[in-house]
Biopython code that builds the backbone (N, CA, C, O; Angstrom):
import numpy as np
from Bio.PDB.StructureBuilder import StructureBuilder

atoms = [
    (1, "UNK", "N", (81.728, 109.506, 84.954)),
    (1, "UNK", "CA", (82.378, 110.320, 85.964)),
    (1, "UNK", "C", (83.866, 110.010, 85.997)),
    (1, "UNK", "O", (84.265, 108.846, 85.989)),
    (2, "UNK", "N", (84.671, 111.036, 86.034)),
    (2, "UNK", "CA", (86.125, 110.883, 86.042)),
    (2, "UNK", "C", (86.658, 111.113, 87.459)),
    (2, "UNK", "O", (86.250, 112.059, 88.132)),
    (3, "UNK", "N", (87.549, 110.263, 87.898)),
    (3, "UNK", "CA", (88.124, 110.340, 89.225)),
    (3, "UNK", "C", (89.552, 110.867, 89.149)),
    (3, "UNK", "O", (90.243, 110.669, 88.149)),
    (4, "UNK", "N", (89.986, 111.536, 90.206)),
    (4, "UNK", "CA", (91.360, 112.023, 90.286)),
    (4, "UNK", "C", (92.278, 110.877, 90.703)),
    (4, "UNK", "O", (91.914, 110.042, 91.530)),
    (5, "UNK", "N", (93.442, 110.853, 90.130)),
    (5, "UNK", "CA", (94.433, 109.835, 90.480)),
    (5, "UNK", "C", (95.197, 110.288, 91.729)),
    (5, "UNK", "O", (95.740, 111.392, 91.745)),
    (6, "UNK", "N", (95.249, 109.459, 92.769)),
    (6, "UNK", "CA", (95.942, 109.851, 93.998)),
    (6, "UNK", "C", (97.455, 109.612, 93.972)),
    (6, "UNK", "O", (98.149, 109.976, 94.921)),
    (7, "UNK", "N", (97.968, 109.014, 92.914)),
    (7, "UNK", "CA", (99.393, 108.710, 92.845)),
    (7, "UNK", "C", (100.211, 109.991, 92.795)),
    (7, "UNK", "O", (99.745, 111.021, 92.308)),
    (8, "UNK", "N", (101.424, 109.916, 93.298)),
    (8, "UNK", "CA", (102.336, 111.051, 93.285)),
    (8, "UNK", "C", (103.621, 110.674, 92.552)),
    (8, "UNK", "O", (104.123, 109.556, 92.672)),
    (9, "UNK", "N", (104.130, 111.625, 91.800)),
    (9, "UNK", "CA", (105.360, 111.393, 91.037)),
    (9, "UNK", "C", (106.551, 111.226, 91.977)),
    (9, "UNK", "O", (106.606, 111.821, 93.052)),
    (10, "UNK", "N", (107.490, 110.409, 91.547)),
    (10, "UNK", "CA", (108.770, 110.241, 92.233)),
    (10, "UNK", "C", (109.844, 110.600, 91.217)),
    (10, "UNK", "O", (110.017, 109.916, 90.208)),
    (11, "UNK", "N", (110.564, 111.682, 91.500)),
    (11, "UNK", "CA", (111.592, 112.157, 90.577)),
    (11, "UNK", "C", (112.864, 111.329, 90.642)),
    (11, "UNK", "O", (113.637, 111.279, 89.686)),
    (12, "UNK", "N", (113.070, 110.680, 91.781)),
    (12, "UNK", "CA", (114.223, 109.804, 91.950)),
    (12, "UNK", "C", (114.001, 108.963, 93.189)),
    (12, "UNK", "O", (113.460, 109.437, 94.188)),
    (13, "UNK", "N", (114.421, 107.714, 93.117)),
    (13, "UNK", "CA", (114.345, 106.846, 94.280)),
    (13, "UNK", "C", (115.599, 107.069, 95.108)),
    (13, "UNK", "O", (116.704, 107.124, 94.567)),
    (14, "UNK", "N", (115.429, 107.198, 96.419)),
    (14, "UNK", "CA", (116.549, 107.504, 97.317)),
    (14, "UNK", "C", (117.562, 106.368, 97.377)),
    (14, "UNK", "O", (118.764, 106.598, 97.510)),
    (15, "UNK", "N", (117.055, 105.124, 97.275)),
    (15, "UNK", "CA", (117.936, 103.964, 97.353)),
    (15, "UNK", "C", (117.165, 102.733, 96.876)),
    (15, "UNK", "O", (115.982, 102.820, 96.546)),
    (16, "UNK", "N", (117.836, 101.606, 96.845)),
    (16, "UNK", "CA", (117.212, 100.376, 96.362)),
    (16, "UNK", "C", (116.086, 99.900, 97.283)),
    (16, "UNK", "O", (115.107, 99.319, 96.814)),
    (17, "UNK", "N", (116.218, 100.141, 98.572)),
    (17, "UNK", "CA", (115.168, 99.751, 99.524)),
    (17, "UNK", "C", (113.871, 100.497, 99.208)),
    (17, "UNK", "O", (112.798, 99.894, 99.200)),
    (18, "UNK", "N", (113.963, 101.802, 98.947)),
    (18, "UNK", "CA", (112.775, 102.580, 98.600)),
    (18, "UNK", "C", (112.168, 102.061, 97.293)),
    (18, "UNK", "O", (110.949, 101.935, 97.178)),
    (19, "UNK", "N", (113.012, 101.766, 96.323)),
    (19, "UNK", "CA", (112.503, 101.264, 95.046)),
    (19, "UNK", "C", (111.787, 99.929, 95.226)),
    (19, "UNK", "O", (110.699, 99.736, 94.683)),
    (20, "UNK", "N", (112.381, 99.006, 95.980)),
    (20, "UNK", "CA", (111.757, 97.689, 96.213)),
    (20, "UNK", "C", (110.422, 97.848, 96.949)),
    (20, "UNK", "O", (109.467, 97.129, 96.655)),
    (21, "UNK", "N", (110.349, 98.766, 97.886)),
    (21, "UNK", "CA", (109.111, 99.048, 98.597)),
    (21, "UNK", "C", (108.050, 99.563, 97.617)),
    (21, "UNK", "O", (106.883, 99.179, 97.691)),
    (22, "UNK", "N", (108.473, 100.432, 96.704)),
    (22, "UNK", "CA", (107.552, 100.943, 95.692)),
    (22, "UNK", "C", (107.068, 99.809, 94.787)),
    (22, "UNK", "O", (105.885, 99.747, 94.453)),
    (23, "UNK", "N", (107.963, 98.924, 94.393)),
    (23, "UNK", "CA", (107.565, 97.776, 93.564)),
    (23, "UNK", "C", (106.470, 96.956, 94.241)),
    (23, "UNK", "O", (105.509, 96.541, 93.593)),
    (24, "UNK", "N", (106.615, 96.723, 95.547)),
    (24, "UNK", "CA", (105.588, 95.979, 96.286)),
    (24, "UNK", "C", (104.273, 96.753, 96.308)),
    (24, "UNK", "O", (103.200, 96.169, 96.157)),
    (25, "UNK", "N", (104.359, 98.069, 96.496)),
    (25, "UNK", "CA", (103.156, 98.901, 96.529)),
    (25, "UNK", "C", (102.424, 98.854, 95.186)),
    (25, "UNK", "O", (101.210, 98.653, 95.162)),
    (26, "UNK", "N", (103.129, 99.034, 94.077)),
    (26, "UNK", "CA", (102.463, 99.056, 92.768)),
    (26, "UNK", "C", (101.920, 97.671, 92.435)),
    (26, "UNK", "O", (100.872, 97.564, 91.799)),
    (27, "UNK", "N", (102.607, 96.610, 92.848)),
    (27, "UNK", "CA", (102.082, 95.252, 92.648)),
    (27, "UNK", "C", (100.780, 95.081, 93.424)),
    (27, "UNK", "O", (99.857, 94.418, 92.950)),
    (28, "UNK", "N", (100.703, 95.668, 94.602)),
    (28, "UNK", "CA", (99.469, 95.632, 95.390)),
    (28, "UNK", "C", (98.350, 96.391, 94.722)),
    (28, "UNK", "O", (97.193, 95.976, 94.788)),
    (29, "UNK", "N", (98.676, 97.509, 94.072)),
    (29, "UNK", "CA", (97.670, 98.278, 93.327)),
    (29, "UNK", "C", (97.092, 97.433, 92.190)),
    (29, "UNK", "O", (95.886, 97.448, 91.943)),
    (30, "UNK", "N", (97.961, 96.701, 91.509)),
    (30, "UNK", "CA", (97.521, 95.832, 90.415)),
    (30, "UNK", "C", (96.673, 94.687, 90.970)),
    (30, "UNK", "O", (95.606, 94.387, 90.434)),
    (31, "UNK", "N", (97.136, 94.058, 92.025)),
    (31, "UNK", "CA", (96.405, 92.936, 92.633)),
    (31, "UNK", "C", (95.022, 93.353, 93.110)),
    (31, "UNK", "O", (94.074, 92.571, 93.037)),
    (32, "UNK", "N", (94.906, 94.590, 93.600)),
    (32, "UNK", "CA", (93.633, 95.085, 94.115)),
    (32, "UNK", "C", (92.710, 95.590, 93.009)),
    (32, "UNK", "O", (91.578, 95.990, 93.281)),
    (33, "UNK", "N", (93.188, 95.574, 91.761)),
    (33, "UNK", "CA", (92.364, 96.054, 90.651)),
    (33, "UNK", "C", (92.345, 97.564, 90.507)),
    (33, "UNK", "O", (91.547, 98.105, 89.741)),
    (34, "UNK", "N", (93.217, 98.253, 91.238)),
    (34, "UNK", "CA", (93.295, 99.712, 91.149)),
    (34, "UNK", "C", (94.137, 100.163, 89.960)),
    (34, "UNK", "O", (94.024, 101.303, 89.509)),
    (35, "UNK", "N", (94.976, 99.269, 89.459)),
    (35, "UNK", "CA", (95.878, 99.593, 88.350)),
    (35, "UNK", "C", (96.028, 98.360, 87.475)),
    (35, "UNK", "O", (95.762, 97.232, 87.891)),
    (36, "UNK", "N", (96.460, 98.614, 86.254)),
    (36, "UNK", "CA", (96.817, 97.502, 85.386)),
    (36, "UNK", "C", (97.990, 97.931, 84.520)),
    (36, "UNK", "O", (98.157, 99.107, 84.195)),
    (37, "UNK", "N", (98.793, 96.945, 84.159)),
    (37, "UNK", "CA", (99.951, 97.219, 83.319)),
    (37, "UNK", "C", (99.480, 97.413, 81.894)),
    (37, "UNK", "O", (98.608, 96.685, 81.418)),
    (38, "UNK", "N", (100.056, 98.397, 81.205)),
    (38, "UNK", "CA", (99.734, 98.668, 79.804)),
    (38, "UNK", "C", (101.027, 98.703, 79.000)),
    (38, "UNK", "O", (102.121, 98.781, 79.559)),
    (39, "UNK", "N", (100.886, 98.645, 77.706)),
    (39, "UNK", "CA", (102.041, 98.625, 76.801)),
    (39, "UNK", "C", (102.779, 99.963, 76.821)),
    (39, "UNK", "O", (102.158, 101.025, 76.832)),
    (40, "UNK", "N", (104.105, 99.896, 76.826)),
    (40, "UNK", "CA", (104.935, 101.103, 76.734)),
    (40, "UNK", "C", (104.806, 101.642, 75.316)),
    (40, "UNK", "O", (105.092, 100.943, 74.344)),
    (41, "UNK", "N", (104.374, 102.890, 75.213)),
    (41, "UNK", "CA", (104.172, 103.513, 73.900)),
    (41, "UNK", "C", (105.433, 104.192, 73.370)),
    (41, "UNK", "O", (105.722, 104.141, 72.175)),
    (42, "UNK", "N", (106.175, 104.822, 74.270)),
    (42, "UNK", "CA", (107.403, 105.517, 73.872)),
    (42, "UNK", "C", (108.401, 105.385, 75.012)),
    (42, "UNK", "O", (108.112, 105.769, 76.145)),
    (43, "UNK", "N", (109.558, 104.849, 74.717)),
    (43, "UNK", "CA", (110.565, 104.590, 75.754)),
    (43, "UNK", "C", (111.031, 105.882, 76.411)),
    (43, "UNK", "O", (111.066, 106.946, 75.793)),
    (44, "UNK", "N", (111.385, 105.753, 77.673)),
    (44, "UNK", "CA", (111.859, 106.881, 78.469)),
    (44, "UNK", "C", (113.125, 107.469, 77.853)),
    (44, "UNK", "O", (114.058, 106.746, 77.504)),
    (45, "UNK", "N", (113.139, 108.787, 77.728)),
    (45, "UNK", "CA", (114.298, 109.467, 77.146)),
    (45, "UNK", "C", (114.808, 110.549, 78.083)),
    (45, "UNK", "O", (115.372, 111.550, 77.641)),
    (46, "UNK", "N", (114.607, 110.345, 79.386)),
    (46, "UNK", "CA", (115.010, 111.342, 80.387)),
    (46, "UNK", "C", (116.486, 111.311, 80.660)),
    (46, "UNK", "O", (117.299, 111.379, 79.737)),
    (47, "UNK", "N", (116.841, 111.210, 81.922)),
    (47, "UNK", "CA", (118.234, 111.349, 82.345)),
    (47, "UNK", "C", (118.967, 110.028, 82.503)),
    (47, "UNK", "O", (120.048, 109.997, 83.091)),
    (48, "UNK", "N", (118.419, 108.959, 82.006)),
    (48, "UNK", "CA", (119.105, 107.667, 82.109)),
    (48, "UNK", "C", (120.357, 107.693, 81.235)),
    (48, "UNK", "O", (120.368, 108.327, 80.179)),
    (49, "UNK", "N", (121.412, 107.004, 81.674)),
    (49, "UNK", "CA", (122.624, 106.956, 80.844)),
    (49, "UNK", "C", (122.317, 106.379, 79.466)),
    (49, "UNK", "O", (121.608, 105.380, 79.354)),
    (50, "UNK", "N", (122.835, 106.989, 78.447)),
    (50, "UNK", "CA", (122.540, 106.576, 77.076)),
    (50, "UNK", "C", (122.921, 105.124, 76.801)),
    (50, "UNK", "O", (122.221, 104.432, 76.062)),
    (51, "UNK", "N", (124.017, 104.658, 77.385)),
    (51, "UNK", "CA", (124.461, 103.299, 77.118)),
    (51, "UNK", "C", (123.658, 102.265, 77.900)),
    (51, "UNK", "O", (123.682, 101.079, 77.572)),
    (52, "UNK", "N", (122.952, 102.709, 78.926)),
    (52, "UNK", "CA", (122.183, 101.773, 79.761)),
    (52, "UNK", "C", (120.848, 101.442, 79.096)),
    (52, "UNK", "O", (120.175, 102.316, 78.549)),
    (53, "UNK", "N", (120.489, 100.187, 79.153)),
    (53, "UNK", "CA", (119.176, 99.781, 78.679)),
    (53, "UNK", "C", (118.282, 99.704, 79.912)),
    (53, "UNK", "O", (118.371, 98.758, 80.694)),
    (54, "UNK", "N", (117.432, 100.692, 80.076)),
    (54, "UNK", "CA", (116.624, 100.771, 81.285)),
    (54, "UNK", "C", (115.376, 99.904, 81.155)),
    (54, "UNK", "O", (114.851, 99.693, 80.062)),
    (55, "UNK", "N", (114.923, 99.413, 82.293)),
    (55, "UNK", "CA", (113.681, 98.648, 82.368)),
    (55, "UNK", "C", (112.572, 99.637, 82.654)),
    (55, "UNK", "O", (112.681, 100.462, 83.560)),
    (56, "UNK", "N", (111.510, 99.550, 81.880)),
    (56, "UNK", "CA", (110.395, 100.486, 82.014)),
    (56, "UNK", "C", (109.082, 99.735, 81.891)),
    (56, "UNK", "O", (108.921, 98.871, 81.029)),
    (57, "UNK", "N", (108.137, 100.081, 82.774)),
    (57, "UNK", "CA", (106.794, 99.508, 82.739)),
    (57, "UNK", "C", (105.807, 100.653, 82.898)),
    (57, "UNK", "O", (106.031, 101.568, 83.690)),
    (58, "UNK", "N", (104.710, 100.600, 82.141)),
    (58, "UNK", "CA", (103.662, 101.596, 82.279)),
    (58, "UNK", "C", (102.470, 100.974, 82.988)),
    (58, "UNK", "O", (102.135, 99.807, 82.785)),
    (59, "UNK", "N", (101.835, 101.799, 83.834)),
    (59, "UNK", "CA", (100.647, 101.387, 84.572)),
    (59, "UNK", "C", (99.535, 102.397, 84.341)),
    (59, "UNK", "O", (99.781, 103.601, 84.260)),
    (60, "UNK", "N", (98.312, 101.897, 84.237)),
    (60, "UNK", "CA", (97.159, 102.778, 84.152)),
    (60, "UNK", "C", (96.408, 102.711, 85.475)),
    (60, "UNK", "O", (96.082, 101.627, 85.961)),
    (61, "UNK", "N", (96.139, 103.873, 86.051)),
    (61, "UNK", "CA", (95.281, 103.963, 87.227)),
    (61, "UNK", "C", (93.852, 103.805, 86.697)),
    (61, "UNK", "O", (93.371, 104.649, 85.940)),
    (62, "UNK", "N", (93.185, 102.738, 87.092)),
    (62, "UNK", "CA", (91.920, 102.335, 86.483)),
    (62, "UNK", "C", (90.839, 103.408, 86.603)),
    (62, "UNK", "O", (90.168, 103.708, 85.616)),
    (63, "UNK", "N", (90.657, 103.986, 87.778)),
    (63, "UNK", "CA", (89.548, 104.934, 87.980)),
    (63, "UNK", "C", (89.736, 106.243, 87.223)),
    (63, "UNK", "O", (88.766, 106.803, 86.711)),
    (64, "UNK", "N", (90.968, 106.739, 87.143)),
    (64, "UNK", "CA", (91.208, 108.019, 86.467)),
    (64, "UNK", "C", (91.611, 107.848, 85.005)),
    (64, "UNK", "O", (91.543, 108.796, 84.222)),
    (65, "UNK", "N", (92.031, 106.638, 84.642)),
    (65, "UNK", "CA", (92.532, 106.314, 83.300)),
    (65, "UNK", "C", (93.867, 107.002, 82.998)),
    (65, "UNK", "O", (94.289, 107.041, 81.842)),
    (66, "UNK", "N", (94.534, 107.540, 84.016)),
    (66, "UNK", "CA", (95.853, 108.134, 83.823)),
    (66, "UNK", "C", (96.885, 107.025, 83.666)),
    (66, "UNK", "O", (96.783, 105.967, 84.287)),
    (67, "UNK", "N", (97.882, 107.287, 82.824)),
    (67, "UNK", "CA", (98.962, 106.319, 82.593)),
    (67, "UNK", "C", (100.244, 106.890, 83.179)),
    (67, "UNK", "O", (100.565, 108.065, 83.001)),
    (68, "UNK", "N", (100.978, 106.013, 83.891)),
    (68, "UNK", "CA", (102.211, 106.389, 84.567)),
    (68, "UNK", "C", (103.326, 105.452, 84.149)),
    (68, "UNK", "O", (103.084, 104.281, 83.860)),
    (69, "UNK", "N", (104.553, 105.965, 84.116)),
    (69, "UNK", "CA", (105.720, 105.140, 83.788)),
    (69, "UNK", "C", (106.559, 104.924, 85.037)),
    (69, "UNK", "O", (106.749, 105.824, 85.855)),
    (70, "UNK", "N", (107.050, 103.705, 85.153)),
    (70, "UNK", "CA", (108.018, 103.352, 86.184)),
    (70, "UNK", "C", (109.286, 102.943, 85.463)),
    (70, "UNK", "O", (109.290, 101.992, 84.682)),
    (71, "UNK", "N", (110.365, 103.670, 85.732)),
    (71, "UNK", "CA", (111.659, 103.361, 85.131)),
    (71, "UNK", "C", (112.597, 102.947, 86.263)),
    (71, "UNK", "O", (112.814, 103.691, 87.219)),
    (72, "UNK", "N", (113.147, 101.740, 86.128)),
    (72, "UNK", "CA", (114.023, 101.171, 87.155)),
    (72, "UNK", "C", (115.300, 101.997, 87.298)),
    (72, "UNK", "O", (115.795, 102.557, 86.320)),
    (73, "UNK", "N", (115.830, 102.070, 88.522)),
    (73, "UNK", "CA", (117.122, 102.729, 88.719)),
    (73, "UNK", "C", (118.237, 101.957, 88.009)),
    (73, "UNK", "O", (118.263, 100.726, 88.022)),
    (74, "UNK", "N", (119.126, 102.678, 87.411)),
    (74, "UNK", "CA", (120.315, 102.101, 86.758)),
    (74, "UNK", "C", (121.440, 103.099, 87.000)),
    (74, "UNK", "O", (121.613, 104.033, 86.217)),
    (75, "UNK", "N", (122.215, 102.916, 88.082)),
    (75, "UNK", "CA", (123.215, 103.923, 88.468)),
    (75, "UNK", "C", (124.056, 104.386, 87.281)),
    (75, "UNK", "O", (124.493, 103.585, 86.455)),
    (76, "UNK", "N", (124.268, 105.689, 87.218)),
    (76, "UNK", "CA", (123.977, 106.710, 88.219)),
    (76, "UNK", "C", (122.543, 107.244, 88.169)),
    (76, "UNK", "O", (122.202, 108.125, 88.958)),
    (77, "UNK", "N", (121.714, 106.755, 87.292)),
    (77, "UNK", "CA", (120.305, 107.171, 87.198)),
    (77, "UNK", "C", (119.522, 106.547, 88.352)),
    (77, "UNK", "O", (119.676, 105.360, 88.642)),
    (78, "UNK", "N", (118.677, 107.356, 89.015)),
    (78, "UNK", "CA", (117.971, 106.903, 90.220)),
    (78, "UNK", "C", (116.558, 106.404, 89.981)),
    (78, "UNK", "O", (115.854, 106.078, 90.937)),
    (79, "UNK", "N", (116.120, 106.337, 88.713)),
    (79, "UNK", "CA", (114.782, 105.852, 88.423)),
    (79, "UNK", "C", (113.724, 106.920, 88.635)),
    (79, "UNK", "O", (113.968, 107.922, 89.307)),
    (80, "UNK", "N", (112.537, 106.702, 88.054)),
    (80, "UNK", "CA", (111.425, 107.650, 88.178)),
    (80, "UNK", "C", (110.097, 106.921, 88.153)),
    (80, "UNK", "O", (109.995, 105.800, 87.656)),
    (81, "UNK", "N", (109.088, 107.569, 88.693)),
    (81, "UNK", "CA", (107.690, 107.178, 88.528)),
    (81, "UNK", "C", (106.972, 108.474, 88.193)),
    (81, "UNK", "O", (106.880, 109.375, 89.026)),
    (82, "UNK", "N", (106.461, 108.566, 86.964)),
    (82, "UNK", "CA", (105.868, 109.831, 86.528)),
    (82, "UNK", "C", (104.667, 109.588, 85.615)),
    (82, "UNK", "O", (104.577, 108.584, 84.909)),
    (83, "UNK", "N", (103.756, 110.550, 85.664)),
    (83, "UNK", "CA", (102.564, 110.500, 84.825)),
    (83, "UNK", "C", (102.955, 110.785, 83.382)),
    (83, "UNK", "O", (103.801, 111.635, 83.106)),
    (84, "UNK", "N", (102.328, 110.066, 82.479)),
    (84, "UNK", "CA", (102.522, 110.317, 81.044)),
    (84, "UNK", "C", (101.535, 111.400, 80.645)),
    (84, "UNK", "O", (100.327, 111.219, 80.798)),
    (85, "UNK", "N", (102.031, 112.535, 80.130)),
    (85, "UNK", "CA", (101.105, 113.637, 79.768)),
    (85, "UNK", "C", (100.205, 113.273, 78.598)),
    (85, "UNK", "O", (99.380, 114.084, 78.178)),
]
sb = StructureBuilder()
sb.init_structure("model")
sb.init_model(0)
sb.init_chain("A")
sb.init_seg("    ")
for serial, (resi, resn, name, xyz) in enumerate(atoms, 1):
    if name == "N":
        sb.init_residue(resn, " ", resi, " ")
    sb.init_atom(name, np.array(xyz, "f"), 0.0, 1.0, " ", f" {name:<3s}", serial, name[0])
structure = sb.get_structure()
């Protein structure tokens, strides 16, 4: 049986406080066994500045098996949390 993933995409973090809050939330998902970190297969090529080396981590939602990327904010880029198609 396949379950739907309840996570929602974040196109941009409003500020560092929101991002830090999200970091705590995703760490809680991992601690609770709802998610696990997986290897990054292809680096983010979105709107991050080309010269910036962005930090990226992928997470799998265990019940749905969906994989999501978290890309840290690196001004002027605001970071993202999005499902990997």
